[in-house]
N, C-alpha and C positions, 0 to 999 in steps of 0.2 A: 417911535420917538428917535430922532437923529442922535448920533453919538458925537460928542464934542471932543475931537482928538487934539492933544497938545504935544508939540515937539519938545524934545529935550533942549535945555539951554546950552548943552554942549554940542549941539548939532552943527553949529557954524552957519555961515552965510549962504552956502551952496544949497542947503536943504535936501541933499541927497543922502541916502543911507542913514536916515535918522531914526532914532527910537521915538515912538509916539505912545502916549498914554491917555486913557480915558477912564472915567468912572461911571459905572452903571450899577445900581443897587442890585445885588450884593457883591458885584465883582469889580476888580480893576482889570482893564484890558491893556495889553501890550502888543505892539506890532512894529515892524520895520517899514519905513515909508516906501521902500522899493518893492515890497511884497505885501501890499495892504490887505489882501484877502486872508493871509495867514495871521490869525489872532490868537494870542494866549490869554485866557480868562482865569484869573486867580482871585480867591478871597483876599482881603487886605492882609491877613496874617500869612498867607501863602506868598504874597509879594515880599513881605518883610523877610521871610525865610530865604527866598531866592536872593535878595540883595545881600543878606548876611553871608550866604554861601559863596556868592561871587566875590565878595570882599575877603573871604577867608582863604581862598586858594582853589585848588582843583576840585571838581565836582565829585570825582570818584577816588576812593582811597587807592593807593598804589598796591599792586599785587606783588606778593613775594615770590 
């Protein structure tokens, strides 16, 4: 079954270096258009956790 990739609405007119997303049961797939063979597959709640962490700041806590 072919995967229907959708580009982010923030990608702009050039279409280069875009984030693309696709849905395949039970995963959400993410990739960059300039490296289409590198795909991140997450369950929907994993994608939500990724988005929340990106909005929240650094991925790793600072070391003392």
